[in-house]
N, C-alpha and C positions, 0 to 999 in steps of 0.2 A: 286801159292797158292796150298797147299796140299789138296787133296780131303777130307781127314779126318777132317782137321781144318775147312773147309767150312761147313761141316755138323754140326759140333759143334756150329759154329757161328749162323747158322740158327736155331738150336734147342734152343740156349740161347735167340736169338731174339724172337722166338715164345713164350718162357716162359715169357719174359718181357711183351709182348703184353697181355698175359693172365692175368698177375698180374694187369695191368692197367684196363683191362675189369672188373676184379673182384672188384676193388676199386669203379669203376663207379656203378657197380651193387649194391654194399653194400650201397653206398651213396643214391642211388635211393630208395632202400628198406627202409633205415632209414627214409628218407623223407616221404615215403609213410606211414610208420607206425605212424610217428608223426602226419601226416594229419588225419589218421584214428582215432587216440586217441583224437585229438581236436574235430573232428566231433562227436565222441561218447559222449564227455563231453557236447557239445552243445545240442545234442539230449536229453541227460539225464536231463539237466537243463530245457529245454522246457517242458519235461514231468512232472517234479516236479511242475513247475509253474502252469500248466494247472490243475493238479490233486489237488493241495492244495488251489487253489483260491476260490472255492465255500465254503469250510469249513471256511476259514478265513474271508470271506466277511461280515457275519453278525456282527462280533465283531471288524472288522477293519474299523476305520474311513477313512483310506486312500482308501480302496477298495470301500467304500460307496461313497466317493467324486468323484472317478474316473469313477463311473458307469454313463451310459448315462441317461439324464433327461427323466422322464416319461411324458406321455401326460397329466396326472392329478397331478399337484404339491401337495405334502403332506403339511398339515398344523397342527402344534402342538397346536394351540389355536383356539377356535371358533371365527368367525367374530363378531365384536361388534354389538349389537342390534341397529336397527335404532331408531333415536330419535322420541318420540311421538309428534304429533302435531294435531291441530284441536280442535273442540269443543265437549265436552262430555255432553250431556243433561241428567240431572236426574230429574225425575218428583216427585213432592210433592203433594200427594193426602190427604190433611188434611182439616178440617173445617175452612174456611176463614170467614164464617158467621154462624149464628144459635147458638143453645144451646151448641154445643161442642166446639165452637171457643175458649172460655176462657181456657179450659183444654188443648188445644194443642198449645198454644202460645210458650211454652217452646220448643216443638219439632222444630218449625220453626227457633227459635233463635239458637238452637244447630246446625242445618243443615247449616244455614247461616254462623256461625262462623267457622265451619269445612271447608266449601267450600273456604272461604277467606284464611284460613291458608294453605290448600292444594295447592291452586293456587300460593301462595307466596313461598311455600317451594321448588318448582322446582322438586318435586317428579315425576311429569308427563311431564318433559321436557318442550316443547313448547305448550303442550296441556292444555286446561283450562276447568274446570267444570262450567256448566251454570245451574242454577236452573229454572225449569219451574213449576209453580203452577197451580193446578186445585181445585176448591172448592168442597169438598166432602159433605159439610153441615152435615146432620144427618140422611139421609134415604138411603136405599139400592139403590134406583133409582139414587140419586144424586152421590153416590159413583161410580156406574157403568158408568154414564155419564163422570165423572172425569177421570176414567181409559181409556175410549174410546178416549177421547180427547188426553190424554198423549201418548197413544199407536199409534193411527192412524194419528193424526194431527201433534203432536210435535215429534213423533218418538224418544222417550227417550230410554236410555240404561237400566235404572233402575227406579223403583218407590218406594218412601218412604211413607208408610202409607197404609190404615188408621188404627188407633188404635182400633176402634170399631170392635168387633168380628163379629157382624151381617153384617156390611158393608164389612168387609174383606172376609167373606165367599161368599158374593154375587159378589164382583168385582174382586177379585184376580184371579179366574179361567180365566178371559179374558187375563190377562198378561201371565199366564202359557201357554195358547193356542197360544199366539203370540210369545212365547219364549222371553219375557221381564223379567228381573230380578226384584224381589220384596224384599225389606228389610222391613219386617213386624214387627211393634212395638206392637204386639198383643200376649197376654198371653194364647191363646187357642191352644193346640197342633194340632187340626184339621187344622189350617191355614197353617203351613209349610208342612203338609201332603198333601196339594192340589197338589203339584208337585215339580219337581227337580229344578225349577227356583225360588222357594219361600224360603226365609231364615227368621227364627224367631230370632229377635234381642233382646228380653226381656225374663226374666225367665218365663217359663210356669206356670201360676198362680196355676193350680191344683197340680203342682209339688212342689210349695213353701208352700202350705197350711199345710202339715204335719209338716214341720220344724217350722213354725210359731206357730201353735197350741201347739206344744211340749214345746215351750218357755212360752206361755201365760197361759195355763191351770194350770200347777203346781205353777207358780208364783202368780196367782190370786186365787188359791184354788177353781177352777170352778168344780162344780159337775153336773150342769144342763145347757142346752143350747136351744135356739130357732133359727131355720134357716128360714130366709125370703129371697126368691129369685124371680127373674123375669123370667117367663117361656119362653118368646120369646128371652131372652138374653142368647145365647149359652154359653158364658163364665160363667154366673151365674149358669147355669145348671151343667156344668162340675165342678165348684167350690163347689157347694152344695154336689155333689157326693163325692168329696174328703173330705169335712168336715164331712160328715156322717161316712165315713170309719175311719177317724182318731179319731174322738170323741169316736167312739165305742172302738177303740184300747186303748184309754186313760180312759175308763170306765166312760165317761161322758154321762148322760142320756139326750136324745133329747126329750124335753117336748112339742115342737111345731115345725112343718115343713110345711110351707105355701108358696104358689106361688102367684105372682101378675102379672098384665099386665102393659105394659109401659104407657098406657093412664090413669092409676089410679091416682087420686089426693086426694081422701078422704080415709084415711087409718084408720078411727075411729074403724070399726069392728075388723080389724087386731090388732090394738094397744090394744083394749080391751082384746083380746085373750092373747096377750103377758103379760099384767099386771096381768091377772088371773093365768097364768101359772107360773109367778114369776121365770123366768130363771136367772141363775147367769150371763149368757152371751147371747147377741143377735148378730147373724151374719147377716149382711145386704148386699145383692148383687142386687141392682137395679140401672139402669142407670139414670143419671140426665135427667130431674129434679125430677123424682120420688124418687130417693135415698135421696136427701136432704129433700124432703117433709116428707118422712117417719121418718127420723131422728128427724126432728122438732116436729112432732106430738108425737113421743115417749118421747121426753124430756118434752114437755108440759104436758104429762100425768103423769110425775113424775118418769120415769124410772131412776134408779140410778146404775144399774149394768154395766158390761163391754159391750161396743158396738164395734164390729170388722167388718170392711168393706174390700173392695178390691179397687185397683187402678181405676177400671172402674166405681165404685160407688161414691167414694169420692176422687177424684184426689187430690194429694198433694197441689195443688194451692188453693183449696177451703177454708181451715180454715181462711185464711187471709180475706176473704170476710165476714165471720160471726164468729168471734172467740168464742163467747159464745155458739153458736149452736154446733160447732164441738169439743169443749173442752172435752178432755179425750178419744175421739174415737181412735181406733187402726187401723192401715193399714199395708199392706205387700208390700214391694218393693224389688227390686234387688240391689239397691245401694242407699246410703244416705250420704249427706255431713257430714264429721266428723267421719265417721265410722273408726274402727281400720285399720291401714295400709295405710292410705291416703298419696299419694306422693306429692312432691313439685309441679309437673306439674299439678296435679289435683287441688291443692289449688290455683294455678295461674289461671286455667280455671274458678273456682268458683268465683274468684275475678273479672275476666273480664266479666263473665256472669252477675254478679250482677250489674256491671257498665252499662251494655247494657240493662238489663231487669228490674232492680230494685228489684230483689229477687234472692235467691239461686236457682240453677238448681235442677230439680228432676231427677229421674232415666231415664225419657224419653229424657230430654234435653241432658244430658251427654251421654246417649246411642246413640242418633242420631249423636252426634259429633264423637264418636268412630266408628259408622257404616259407615260414609262417608269416614273416613280414611281407614277402611278395604276395602271398595270398590275401593278406589284409589290405594291401594297397589296391589289389585287383577288385576286391569287394567295394572299397571306397569309390573306385573309378566307375564300377558298374552302377552304383547308386542304390542298390537293393541287396539285402542280405540273402534273399532266397532266389535270386536270378542267376542260376548256375550257368546258363548259356552266356549271359552278360559277363560274368566273372571269368569264364573260360576265355572269352574274346579279349578281355582286359589283360589276362595273364600273358597273352601273346605280344602285348605292346609295352608292358611294364619294364622299365630299366631301373634296377634297384642298386643303389650305392651301398652295398652290403659289407659285412665283416670280411668276406673273401675278396672284395673288390667289386667292380662293376659286373652285375649279373643280369642276364637277359636270356630268354628262351629263343632258340633258333627256329627255323621253319619246320623242324622235326620235333619241336617241343623238348629240346634238350639244352641244358646249360653247358656252355663251353668252358672248359678249364684246361690249364696247362699241366702236364704231369710233373709231380714232385717225387723224387726218389729219396727214400728214408732208410736208415740203417739202425738196427737194434744195438744198443750199447748200454751196458750196466743196468739192464732192466727197463729201459725206455728207448723209444725211437728218437733219433736225431737226424738232421739233414745229412744226406749222403755226401761224403768227402772222399774222393778217389785216393 
Protein backbone atom coordinates (compact mmCIF):
# COMPACT_ATOMS: atom_id res chain seq x y z
CA UNK A 1 0.00 0.00 0.00
CA UNK A 2 1.25 3.46 -0.82
CA UNK A 3 1.68 5.73 2.14
CA UNK A 4 -0.27 8.50 0.40
CA UNK A 5 -3.30 6.32 -0.28
CA UNK A 6 -3.33 5.12 3.31
CA UNK A 7 -3.54 8.61 4.58
CA UNK A 8 -6.37 9.40 2.21
CA UNK A 9 -8.33 6.34 3.37
CA UNK A 10 -7.91 7.34 7.00
CA UNK A 11 -9.02 10.85 6.27
CA UNK A 12 -12.05 9.61 4.34
CA UNK A 13 -12.87 7.17 7.13
CA UNK A 14 -12.64 9.91 9.75
CA UNK A 15 -14.91 12.13 7.70
CA UNK A 16 -17.51 9.33 7.44
CA UNK A 17 -17.46 8.82 11.21
CA UNK A 18 -17.97 12.54 11.76
CA UNK A 19 -21.02 12.48 9.46
CA UNK A 20 -22.56 9.65 11.48
CA UNK A 21 -21.84 11.49 14.75
CA UNK A 22 -23.49 14.60 13.39
CA UNK A 23 -26.61 12.64 12.36
CA UNK A 24 -26.90 11.21 15.83
CA UNK A 25 -26.41 14.62 17.38
CA UNK A 26 -29.07 16.18 15.10
CA UNK A 27 -31.56 13.40 15.89
CA UNK A 28 -30.97 13.83 19.61
CA UNK A 29 -31.33 17.60 19.32
CA UNK A 30 -34.56 17.25 17.35
CA UNK A 31 -35.95 14.84 19.90
CA UNK A 32 -34.94 17.12 22.74
CA UNK A 33 -36.59 20.12 21.07
CA UNK A 34 -39.76 18.12 20.52
CA UNK A 35 -39.87 17.08 24.16
CA UNK A 36 -39.30 20.65 25.28
CA UNK A 37 -42.14 21.89 23.05
CA UNK A 38 -44.54 19.26 24.40
CA UNK A 39 -43.58 20.11 27.96
CA UNK A 40 -44.10 23.81 27.26
CA UNK A 41 -47.58 23.13 25.89
CA UNK A 42 -48.50 21.04 28.93
CA UNK A 43 -47.23 23.67 31.33
CA UNK A 44 -49.13 26.38 29.44
CA UNK A 45 -52.33 24.32 29.49
CA UNK A 46 -52.12 23.75 33.24
CA UNK A 47 -51.57 27.45 33.82
CA UNK A 48 -54.63 28.38 31.77
CA UNK A 49 -56.83 25.86 33.60
CA UNK A 50 -55.76 27.11 37.01
CA UNK A 51 -56.15 30.79 36.15
CA UNK A 52 -59.53 30.49 34.40
CA UNK A 53 -61.20 28.17 36.89
CA UNK A 54 -62.24 30.72 39.56
CA UNK A 55 -63.80 33.08 37.04
CA UNK A 56 -65.71 30.35 35.31
CA UNK A 57 -66.86 28.63 38.47
CA UNK A 58 -69.88 30.78 39.45
CA UNK A 59 -71.45 30.59 35.99
CA UNK A 60 -70.47 27.02 35.23
CA UNK A 61 -72.75 24.18 36.34
CA UNK A 62 -69.95 21.73 35.62
CA UNK A 63 -67.55 23.55 37.91
CA UNK A 64 -70.21 23.74 40.61
CA UNK A 65 -71.07 20.07 40.43
CA UNK A 66 -67.43 19.01 40.61
CA UNK A 67 -66.71 21.12 43.69
CA UNK A 68 -66.31 19.24 46.95
CA UNK A 69 -69.43 19.06 49.16
CA UNK A 70 -69.59 21.60 51.99
CA UNK A 71 -70.27 20.67 55.58
CA UNK A 72 -73.66 22.55 55.54
CA UNK A 73 -75.72 21.49 52.51
CA UNK A 74 -77.51 24.38 50.78
CA UNK A 75 -81.31 24.35 50.57
CA UNK A 76 -83.33 26.29 48.00
CA UNK A 77 -86.65 25.99 49.91
CA UNK A 78 -87.51 26.27 53.62
CA UNK A 79 -88.36 23.12 55.47
CA UNK A 80 -92.12 22.47 55.71
CA UNK A 81 -93.73 23.74 58.91
CA UNK A 82 -94.53 21.13 61.50
CA UNK A 83 -98.19 20.13 61.71
CA UNK A 84 -100.14 21.67 64.56
CA UNK A 85 -101.56 19.35 67.18
CA UNK A 86 -103.03 19.50 70.66
CA UNK A 87 -105.87 21.41 72.32
CA UNK A 88 -106.25 25.18 72.10
CA UNK A 89 -108.37 26.46 74.98
CA UNK A 90 -110.27 29.70 74.45
CA UNK A 91 -112.13 31.29 77.34
CA UNK A 92 -115.61 32.78 77.08
CA UNK A 93 -116.30 35.33 79.83
CA UNK A 94 -119.96 36.19 79.24
CA UNK A 95 -123.07 36.32 81.42
CA UNK A 96 -124.40 32.78 81.73
CA UNK A 97 -126.88 33.99 84.36
CA UNK A 98 -128.32 37.32 85.51
CA UNK A 99 -129.77 40.33 83.65
CA UNK A 100 -127.09 40.38 80.92
CA UNK A 101 -127.61 36.74 79.94
CA UNK A 102 -130.34 37.36 77.35
CA UNK A 103 -128.31 39.99 75.55
CA UNK A 104 -125.21 37.80 75.12
CA UNK A 105 -126.77 34.55 73.94
CA UNK A 106 -125.93 35.46 70.36
CA UNK A 107 -122.25 35.85 71.30
CA UNK A 108 -122.13 32.29 72.56
CA UNK A 109 -123.86 30.82 69.52
CA UNK A 110 -121.53 32.70 67.14
CA UNK A 111 -118.46 31.42 68.99
CA UNK A 112 -119.77 27.85 69.11
CA UNK A 113 -120.54 27.83 65.37
CA UNK A 114 -117.10 29.20 64.52
CA UNK A 115 -115.25 26.69 66.69
CA UNK A 116 -117.19 23.84 65.09
CA UNK A 117 -116.42 25.12 61.58
CA UNK A 118 -112.73 25.80 62.28
CA UNK A 119 -112.21 22.34 63.79
CA UNK A 120 -113.86 20.72 60.76
CA UNK A 121 -111.92 22.82 58.25
CA UNK A 122 -108.47 21.37 58.96
CA UNK A 123 -106.97 24.87 59.12
CA UNK A 124 -105.21 23.96 62.36
CA UNK A 125 -104.10 20.51 61.15
CA UNK A 126 -104.56 18.05 64.03
CA UNK A 127 -105.08 20.77 66.67
CA UNK A 128 -108.59 21.47 67.98
CA UNK A 129 -110.13 24.49 69.69
CA UNK A 130 -111.96 23.87 72.95
CA UNK A 131 -114.36 26.39 74.54
CA UNK A 132 -114.10 26.99 78.30
CA UNK A 133 -116.85 29.18 79.81
CA UNK A 134 -116.88 31.28 82.98
CA UNK A 135 -119.95 33.17 84.21
CA UNK A 136 -119.25 36.92 84.24
CA UNK A 137 -122.84 37.65 85.42
CA UNK A 138 -123.25 41.47 85.66
CA UNK A 139 -120.83 42.88 88.25
CA UNK A 140 -117.16 43.82 88.19
CA UNK A 141 -116.41 41.26 90.90
CA UNK A 142 -118.00 38.39 88.97
CA UNK A 143 -116.15 39.42 85.81
CA UNK A 144 -112.84 39.46 87.70
CA UNK A 145 -113.58 36.01 89.15
CA UNK A 146 -114.37 34.69 85.68
CA UNK A 147 -111.07 35.99 84.29
CA UNK A 148 -109.07 34.60 87.20
CA UNK A 149 -110.58 31.16 86.63
CA UNK A 150 -109.89 31.21 82.89
CA UNK A 151 -106.33 32.48 83.31
CA UNK A 152 -105.09 30.59 86.37
CA UNK A 153 -107.15 27.38 86.39
CA UNK A 154 -108.05 26.75 82.75
CA UNK A 155 -104.90 28.37 81.32
CA UNK A 156 -106.60 29.60 78.16
CA UNK A 157 -104.82 31.14 75.18
CA UNK A 158 -107.42 33.85 74.61
CA UNK A 159 -110.57 35.20 76.25
CA UNK A 160 -113.70 36.40 74.45
CA UNK A 161 -115.69 39.01 76.41
CA UNK A 162 -117.15 40.64 78.34
CA UNK A 163 -119.25 43.16 76.36
CA UNK A 164 -119.93 45.34 79.41
CA UNK A 165 -117.53 48.29 79.45
CA UNK A 166 -117.34 48.51 83.24
CA UNK A 167 -116.69 44.78 83.56
CA UNK A 168 -114.10 44.96 80.79
CA UNK A 169 -112.19 47.80 82.43
CA UNK A 170 -112.15 45.88 85.73
CA UNK A 171 -111.23 42.39 84.50
CA UNK A 172 -109.21 42.72 81.29
CA UNK A 173 -106.10 44.19 83.01
CA UNK A 174 -105.69 40.76 84.64
CA UNK A 175 -105.34 39.16 81.21
CA UNK A 176 -102.95 41.84 80.01
CA UNK A 177 -100.76 41.28 83.05
CA UNK A 178 -100.79 37.51 82.46
CA UNK A 179 -100.09 37.99 78.72
CA UNK A 180 -103.33 36.26 77.74
CA UNK A 181 -105.01 37.52 74.56
CA UNK A 182 -108.43 39.20 74.82
CA UNK A 183 -110.91 39.54 71.95
CA UNK A 184 -113.06 42.32 73.39
CA UNK A 185 -116.58 42.87 72.00
CA UNK A 186 -116.66 46.27 73.64
CA UNK A 187 -117.20 49.63 71.99
CA UNK A 188 -115.13 51.69 74.44
CA UNK A 189 -111.73 52.81 73.03
CA UNK A 190 -110.19 52.67 76.51
CA UNK A 191 -110.57 48.87 76.53
CA UNK A 192 -108.08 47.97 73.75
CA UNK A 193 -105.89 50.76 75.13
CA UNK A 194 -105.41 48.63 78.28
CA UNK A 195 -102.50 46.85 76.61
CA UNK A 196 -100.99 45.15 73.59
CA UNK A 197 -102.74 41.82 74.24
CA UNK A 198 -106.23 43.37 74.00
CA UNK A 199 -108.04 43.55 70.65
CA UNK A 200 -111.23 45.55 70.05
CA UNK A 201 -113.51 43.46 67.82
CA UNK A 202 -116.49 45.80 67.41
CA UNK A 203 -116.70 49.37 66.14
CA UNK A 204 -115.86 51.87 68.84
CA UNK A 205 -119.23 53.36 69.67
CA UNK A 206 -117.99 56.94 70.16
CA UNK A 207 -116.42 56.66 66.68
CA UNK A 208 -119.71 55.53 65.09
CA UNK A 209 -121.89 58.21 66.72
CA UNK A 210 -120.89 61.05 64.35
CA UNK A 211 -121.69 59.02 61.23
CA UNK A 212 -125.00 57.83 62.66
CA UNK A 213 -126.14 61.28 63.76
CA UNK A 214 -125.22 62.71 60.37
CA UNK A 215 -127.71 60.26 58.86
CA UNK A 216 -130.51 60.74 61.39
CA UNK A 217 -130.47 64.50 62.11
CA UNK A 218 -131.09 65.76 58.56
CA UNK A 219 -133.42 62.87 57.73
CA UNK A 220 -135.68 63.62 60.71
CA UNK A 221 -135.24 67.39 60.68
CA UNK A 222 -133.96 67.38 64.28
CA UNK A 223 -133.29 70.80 65.81
CA UNK A 224 -133.23 70.01 69.56
CA UNK A 225 -132.05 67.02 71.60
CA UNK A 226 -131.96 65.65 75.16
CA UNK A 227 -129.03 63.49 76.35
CA UNK A 228 -129.70 60.96 79.13
CA UNK A 229 -126.74 58.85 80.25
CA UNK A 230 -125.63 56.65 83.15
CA UNK A 231 -122.69 58.26 84.93
CA UNK A 232 -121.11 54.99 86.16
CA UNK A 233 -121.38 53.48 82.68
CA UNK A 234 -118.07 54.43 81.05
CA UNK A 235 -119.32 53.72 77.54
CA UNK A 236 -122.32 56.01 78.10
CA UNK A 237 -120.00 58.78 79.29
CA UNK A 238 -117.82 58.47 76.17
CA UNK A 239 -120.90 58.25 73.97
CA UNK A 240 -122.50 61.35 75.52
CA UNK A 241 -119.31 63.30 74.86
CA UNK A 242 -119.33 62.25 71.20
CA UNK A 243 -123.03 63.16 70.89
CA UNK A 244 -122.45 66.63 72.35
CA UNK A 245 -119.62 67.37 69.94
CA UNK A 246 -121.44 66.05 66.88
CA UNK A 247 -124.78 67.71 67.66
CA UNK A 248 -122.96 71.01 68.09
CA UNK A 249 -121.36 70.57 64.66
CA UNK A 250 -124.82 69.86 63.21
CA UNK A 251 -126.27 72.98 64.87
CA UNK A 252 -128.61 70.94 67.07
CA UNK A 253 -129.46 72.57 70.41
CA UNK A 254 -129.07 70.35 73.49
CA UNK A 255 -132.02 71.32 75.69
CA UNK A 256 -131.39 68.72 78.42
CA UNK A 257 -128.24 66.87 79.50
CA UNK A 258 -128.81 64.60 82.51
CA UNK A 259 -127.03 61.68 84.19
CA UNK A 260 -128.55 58.77 86.14
CA UNK A 261 -127.24 55.91 88.27
CA UNK A 262 -127.60 52.21 87.54
CA UNK A 263 -129.85 51.58 90.54
CA UNK A 264 -132.49 54.11 89.47
CA UNK A 265 -135.92 52.61 88.85
CA UNK A 266 -138.26 55.61 89.10
CA UNK A 267 -137.51 58.10 86.33
CA UNK A 268 -140.60 60.26 86.86
CA UNK A 269 -138.66 63.50 87.65
CA UNK A 270 -136.37 62.95 84.66
CA UNK A 271 -139.24 62.14 82.31
CA UNK A 272 -141.03 65.29 83.47
CA UNK A 273 -137.97 67.36 82.53
CA UNK A 274 -137.89 65.73 79.10
CA UNK A 275 -141.56 66.40 78.43
CA UNK A 276 -141.16 70.04 79.49
CA UNK A 277 -138.08 70.54 77.28
CA UNK A 278 -139.89 69.03 74.25
CA UNK A 279 -136.77 67.81 72.39
CA UNK A 280 -137.04 66.47 68.84
CA UNK A 281 -134.77 63.58 69.87
CA UNK A 282 -133.87 61.81 73.12
CA UNK A 283 -130.56 59.92 73.25
CA UNK A 284 -130.67 57.17 75.89
CA UNK A 285 -127.52 55.48 77.21
CA UNK A 286 -128.41 53.42 80.27
CA UNK A 287 -127.60 49.77 80.93
CA UNK A 288 -130.41 47.21 81.41
CA UNK A 289 -132.69 47.11 83.25
CA UNK A 290 -132.54 50.90 83.69
CA UNK A 291 -132.56 51.64 79.94
CA UNK A 292 -135.75 49.72 79.16
CA UNK A 293 -137.42 51.16 82.29
CA UNK A 294 -136.66 54.72 81.22
CA UNK A 295 -137.87 53.99 77.71
CA UNK A 296 -141.11 52.58 79.07
CA UNK A 297 -141.74 55.60 81.29
CA UNK A 298 -141.01 57.99 78.41
CA UNK A 299 -143.56 56.26 76.22
CA UNK A 300 -146.11 56.12 79.01
CA UNK A 301 -145.71 59.89 79.40
CA UNK A 302 -146.58 60.28 75.73
CA UNK A 303 -143.23 61.16 74.18
CA UNK A 304 -143.55 60.97 70.36
CA UNK A 305 -140.15 62.18 69.17
CA UNK A 306 -137.11 60.21 67.97
CA UNK A 307 -135.49 57.94 70.57
CA UNK A 308 -131.93 56.87 69.82
CA UNK A 309 -130.01 54.40 71.95
CA UNK A 310 -126.84 52.36 71.80
CA UNK A 311 -126.10 48.61 71.69
CA UNK A 312 -125.34 48.53 75.42
CA UNK A 313 -128.65 50.18 76.29
CA UNK A 314 -131.12 48.44 74.03
CA UNK A 315 -129.44 45.35 72.52
CA UNK A 316 -130.81 44.21 69.14
CA UNK A 317 -132.44 41.19 70.79
CA UNK A 318 -134.68 43.30 73.05
CA UNK A 319 -137.47 44.44 70.65
CA UNK A 320 -138.69 40.86 70.23
CA UNK A 321 -139.47 40.74 73.96
CA UNK A 322 -141.72 43.81 73.88
CA UNK A 323 -142.42 45.00 70.32
CA UNK A 324 -144.73 47.82 71.39
CA UNK A 325 -142.24 49.28 73.87
CA UNK A 326 -139.34 49.39 71.42
CA UNK A 327 -141.31 50.37 68.31
CA UNK A 328 -139.54 53.17 66.44
CA UNK A 329 -136.37 53.33 68.57
CA UNK A 330 -133.09 53.78 66.70
CA UNK A 331 -129.83 52.01 67.38
CA UNK A 332 -126.28 52.00 66.01
CA UNK A 333 -124.45 48.82 65.00
CA UNK A 334 -121.40 47.85 62.97
CA UNK A 335 -123.22 45.23 60.89
CA UNK A 336 -126.81 44.25 60.14
CA UNK A 337 -128.42 41.44 58.10
CA UNK A 338 -129.43 42.56 54.64
CA UNK A 339 -127.12 45.55 54.45
CA UNK A 340 -125.71 46.32 50.97
CA UNK A 341 -122.88 44.09 49.77
CA UNK A 342 -123.91 40.98 51.69
CA UNK A 343 -122.18 37.85 50.34
CA UNK A 344 -123.52 34.33 49.81
CA UNK A 345 -121.44 32.96 52.67
CA UNK A 346 -122.92 35.61 54.97
CA UNK A 347 -126.43 34.67 53.87
CA UNK A 348 -125.62 31.02 54.54
CA UNK A 349 -124.42 31.87 58.06
CA UNK A 350 -127.57 33.88 58.76
CA UNK A 351 -129.66 30.89 57.70
CA UNK A 352 -127.66 28.44 59.82
CA UNK A 353 -127.73 30.79 62.82
CA UNK A 354 -131.51 31.21 62.56
CA UNK A 355 -131.95 27.43 62.47
CA UNK A 356 -129.84 27.10 65.61
CA UNK A 357 -130.96 30.18 67.54
CA UNK A 358 -134.44 30.90 66.20
CA UNK A 359 -133.55 34.48 65.19
CA UNK A 360 -131.19 36.41 62.93
CA UNK A 361 -127.68 37.15 64.22
CA UNK A 362 -126.73 40.60 65.44
CA UNK A 363 -123.36 42.31 65.04
CA UNK A 364 -122.01 40.54 68.11
CA UNK A 365 -122.95 37.04 67.00
CA UNK A 366 -121.52 37.40 63.51
CA UNK A 367 -118.57 39.36 64.90
CA UNK A 368 -117.67 36.59 67.33
CA UNK A 369 -117.81 34.09 64.47
CA UNK A 370 -115.34 36.19 62.46
CA UNK A 371 -113.15 36.75 65.52
CA UNK A 372 -112.68 33.03 66.16
CA UNK A 373 -111.59 32.58 62.55
CA UNK A 374 -109.13 35.47 62.83
CA UNK A 375 -107.64 33.95 65.97
CA UNK A 376 -107.38 30.54 64.27
CA UNK A 377 -105.61 32.05 61.26
CA UNK A 378 -103.19 33.84 63.58
CA UNK A 379 -102.43 30.55 65.37
CA UNK A 380 -101.78 28.89 62.02
CA UNK A 381 -99.47 31.72 60.95
CA UNK A 382 -97.61 31.63 64.28
CA UNK A 383 -96.97 27.90 63.76
CA UNK A 384 -97.38 26.98 67.44
CA UNK A 385 -100.56 26.65 69.48
CA UNK A 386 -98.94 27.93 72.68
CA UNK A 387 -96.88 30.79 71.26
CA UNK A 388 -99.05 33.65 72.51
CA UNK A 389 -96.57 36.35 71.48
CA UNK A 390 -96.36 34.87 67.99
CA UNK A 391 -100.15 34.68 67.78
CA UNK A 392 -100.46 38.28 68.99
CA UNK A 393 -98.02 39.47 66.32
CA UNK A 394 -99.85 37.47 63.65
CA UNK A 395 -103.20 39.01 64.65
CA UNK A 396 -101.79 42.42 63.77
CA UNK A 397 -101.11 41.30 60.18
CA UNK A 398 -104.07 39.02 59.43
CA UNK A 399 -106.59 40.30 56.87
CA UNK A 400 -109.68 38.12 57.07
CA UNK A 401 -112.30 37.95 54.33
CA UNK A 402 -115.08 37.53 56.85
CA UNK A 403 -118.85 37.48 57.00
CA UNK A 404 -118.84 41.22 57.72
CA UNK A 405 -116.43 41.94 54.86
CA UNK A 406 -112.67 42.56 54.92
CA UNK A 407 -111.49 42.63 58.53
CA UNK A 408 -108.15 43.80 59.88
CA UNK A 409 -106.90 45.28 63.14
CA UNK A 410 -105.48 48.79 62.91
CA UNK A 411 -102.42 50.00 64.81
CA UNK A 412 -104.62 50.50 67.91
CA UNK A 413 -105.75 46.84 67.66
CA UNK A 414 -109.29 47.84 66.70
CA UNK A 415 -111.38 46.54 63.81
CA UNK A 416 -112.73 49.35 61.64
CA UNK A 417 -116.44 49.27 60.77
CA UNK A 418 -118.82 51.77 59.21
CA UNK A 419 -121.87 52.69 61.35
CA UNK A 420 -125.22 51.19 60.43
CA UNK A 421 -128.39 52.82 61.80
CA UNK A 422 -131.27 50.44 62.53
CA UNK A 423 -134.86 50.96 63.62
CA UNK A 424 -137.18 48.75 65.69
CA UNK A 425 -140.28 47.76 63.77
CA UNK A 426 -142.86 45.10 64.64
CA UNK A 427 -140.65 43.42 67.23
CA UNK A 428 -137.42 43.41 65.22
CA UNK A 429 -134.79 45.81 63.99
CA UNK A 430 -134.66 46.79 60.31
CA UNK A 431 -132.33 49.06 58.35
CA UNK A 432 -133.09 52.73 59.02
CA UNK A 433 -135.18 54.40 56.35
CA UNK A 434 -135.73 58.15 56.78
